[in-house]
N, C-alpha and C positions, 0 to 999 in steps of 0.2 A: 161638266156634274162627276167626272172622272178626278178630271183635278183639284175641285175642291174638296173630293171625299179624302184623296191623298194627302190634301192640305192639311186637314180633322186630323187624318191620324197622325200625320209628324208632327203637329203641335200639340198632342194630346202627351207626351214626357214632358213637356214646357209647362202647362198647367200643373201637374203633379209638383212639377221643382218648387214650383210660384207658390202652390200651398202649401209647402212643406216651408217653406222659408216665410210664408205668411204665420202659421203655428210657430215657428221658431220664434217668434218675437213674443209671443205668450208662455210658452210652451219650452222647456230645454232636452230634446229629444235625445236621446242615446247613441252613439254610434259603435256601441258593443266593444269599447274599450276601458267604463269605468263603468262602476256602479252596479248595480243590483240584478241589470243587466248584462254584466259582462262577459261577455263569447255567445251570447245568445240576441243577435241582433236581428231583426224582423226581416222576412225573404222579402216584403214590399222595401225595404230601404237599399237590399243589395239591387235591385232592380232600378232603383234611379239612381245609385249612386256605386257601382262595379267595386267600387277600391273599398267598398264597406267589408268589415268583417266578416266568413263565412258561420255557420249557426254551427255551435258544438255540439256533437251527438252525445257529447256526455253530461251527467248530471253535473249543475254548478256545485259551487260549496252550500249556496244558501238551499239547494234542494237536498242536500246530501244530509241538509241540520236536521234531528228528528223531533217536529214541532208538532203540538197534537190540534184538535181540529179546531178549527174557528168560525165563531158564528159567519153562517151565509150570508142576513141582511138585515137591517139593523134595528125590526121589532122582534128577533128572534129571541125565544127566554131562553137559550143557551142549552136546555137541558139533552139535547142528542148530545152537544157535543161537550157535557156532564157526564155521560155516561162515556162516551167514549175517550174523555178523559181518564177516569176511574178505570178502565180496563187499559188502556195505555202502561197509565202505574201499576196496575196488578202483574201487567207481564215485567215491569220493568222490576219490580219487588222479585218476581219470581227466579228471573235469571241474577238478581245479586244473591239470592238463597240458593240458587244449586251450584252459585260458581264460590259461594262459603261452603258449602257439602264437601265441592271435591277439593279443596285446599284443602278442611280438615282432615278428610281422607287419605289426603299423602299425604298430611304431616303422618298422621298414625303409621302409615306404613313407612314410611322413614323413622319414625317412632323404632319400631317393633327392628327392622333391619339391625337399625344403630345398636338395639338390646341386645337382639341375636351375637352383631359382632364382639361385642363388650364381654359376653360370657363366653363365647368362643375365645375369644383372647385369654381371660380370666384363666380357661381351663387348660391351656395351652402355656400359660406361666410359670414356670416351676418353681414347687413350692418346697421352702428348707425346713430342713429341720429345727435351725436358728429361729424360722418364723411359729412355726408352729409352739415352741417354748417361750416365746414371746407374748404368742397368744395366751397361752396355757398360765402365766403369771398376770396377763392384764384382767382387771376387774371386772373391765367393760365386755370382755366378749363372751357371747352364747354359747350355752353347750352345742347347739346346733352347726355353729358357723365353724368351731375347735373341731368338731368331727367331720365335716365338707372338707376341711382343708388336709385334715388325716387323709380321710378318702382318695381324696387329688394326687396325696402324696405317692399314695401307696400304688393311685393307676398310675402314676410318672414313672415310678419304680420299676414298674413291671414292667413297664413298657420300653422303657430304656435298657432293661433287662435282655428283651425279647432282641431289641434293634443291635446289641453289641452280639448275642450269641449270631445272627445272622450275618454280621461283618465278619464272627471270627471263621465261620463256614466259607466266606465268601476270600477270605486271607488277608482282612485287616489287619494291620500292627505288623505285618513282616515285608521285607524290601526282598519279594523275589523277580527272579529270571523267566522269561514266557518264551515259546517259540510261536510262531507263524501261525500254527495251525487254531490256537487257542486266542488269538491276539481280538475279533471279534466276539466272544463270549465275556473274555475278562472285560473289554470296555465296554461292555452291556447289561451286564449281570451288577455291578455297581451304581449307585448315583453320580458319583463321582470317581475318577479313575487320572493316576498319573502314568504317562509311559516314559520313560527313557531311553531314546534311541539311540546308544551306545559303540563303539567300536576299542577292543581293547587295546590298540595302540597309542589312543590318547589320554594324554594327562590330564586333559580337563575332563573328561568324562569319569575319569575316577574321581578326581574332587567334586563333581555333580553327585556321584554315588554316596558320598559322606553324608551329603546334606538331603537326599532324599530316603537316605535309612534313618537320620534321626526324625525325619516329619514324619515315617513310616509308624514309628515308634508314639509319636504325640498324639498325630493328630489321626484318630481311630477310624472319623468318618471319611477315610481315601483310601482307595488303592492303590499303592504306589508299588511297581513293576519296572523292570526294564528289558529290552531287547537288543538284540544282537542284528545291528542295521546291514550284516553282510548277509545274513541270512534270513532278512524279509525285505527282497527286493521290491515285491509287490505292493506293501503296505507303504514302503518307502516312495516308490513312485507315487502312488495314488496320494498320499498326504504332503507331496512336494519339498520332501525335507531334504535338504540341498547341504547341510554345515551341522555338526557336529562338536558338542553336544546338541541335541534338542528334545526336550520335556513337553510333551503333547498333552494339555490338561483337555480331560474329556467331560462332559455330563450327562448323564442318559445316554449314553453311545455318540454324542456329538462334540466335535472337537470346538471348543471354545476359546484357547489362547492355546501359545508356546512361549516354552522359553529357548529362547536361539541361542547357543554358546553363553558369555556372559553379559547380554546385552543387556542395558540398563540395571548392571550388579555394580558397575567400580572396580571390575577387576579380581582376581584371581582370590584375595583375602576378602572376600564378603561374607559376614553376619548367617547364618541359618534363617532367622527370624525375617530378612529380607526379602529369600526367594520368596520363602513360605509367603510371604505376603503378598508376592505376586501373584503367587497360585491362587491364593484368597480372591484374588481382584479381578477374577476371569471365574467364578464360581467354585474351584477344586477345593476348599476348604471348608466346613461349615461349622468348625471350633471359632469361638472370638478370642480375637486380640488383635494386639496394635503392633506399626511396624518398628516400635521403639520397646515394647516390650521386653524384659530380661526373662527368656524363657527357659528354664532348665531341661536339656535335651536328654539326659540319662536315665 
């Protein structure tokens, strides 16, 4: 009896395989590698054939698809499914409305920011006397627009005068010599400052003095000074100055660039505008000009 029981237990898998083979003639069973049951092979198949793929713990592509509820049996009127479908449609419509509202709100925010930026740019744009005279001669210009232009020009002229007075108090417009004690105050008081470290024995330092003196008179927005390197050993060491002449460009007290000797200027007889353009590239000059401009340095 024991032997017969073991025989029955060992023969049971063969019966399952035989049944699977018999049903295979009528139905094509999924092996978990294709069709809608891809990756979802039943556990019974795995027990019969261990080579079958394991059941996936993730949703299949079909399970992730939004599908409305369907009829549960053939004689159903579909009323419940229709109600569920209407609820699904309402949810989708609400999502679309919310998305459109968010897009409109973002568009309004971006539009307002762009308008503020445009108005700020218009306020900063310099209004010239010729522009006002052209508006006065124009028949299409409104009185309010003309008065707005005049008010902007008055504000800009007032701001320019205040800035010029501030620059004059800081020593702009002159090429002065400073000592080591006022070095930090000089480079931090002005937005832009150029300091020439020099020695009297070097002829090239005298050549650079000439160009810096011209720049000081022409570019009022920058403070140009010189400092005897022999009398300022502390800052010479801190700034790692090893070659003279050396002109260091400071912006808000921070060194942004330096002209070492006549590097990049092409020799001793270089035009002043070429040197000034290099200083501007480091942010040391606020006035607009080009490297090829014919500037009157007098």
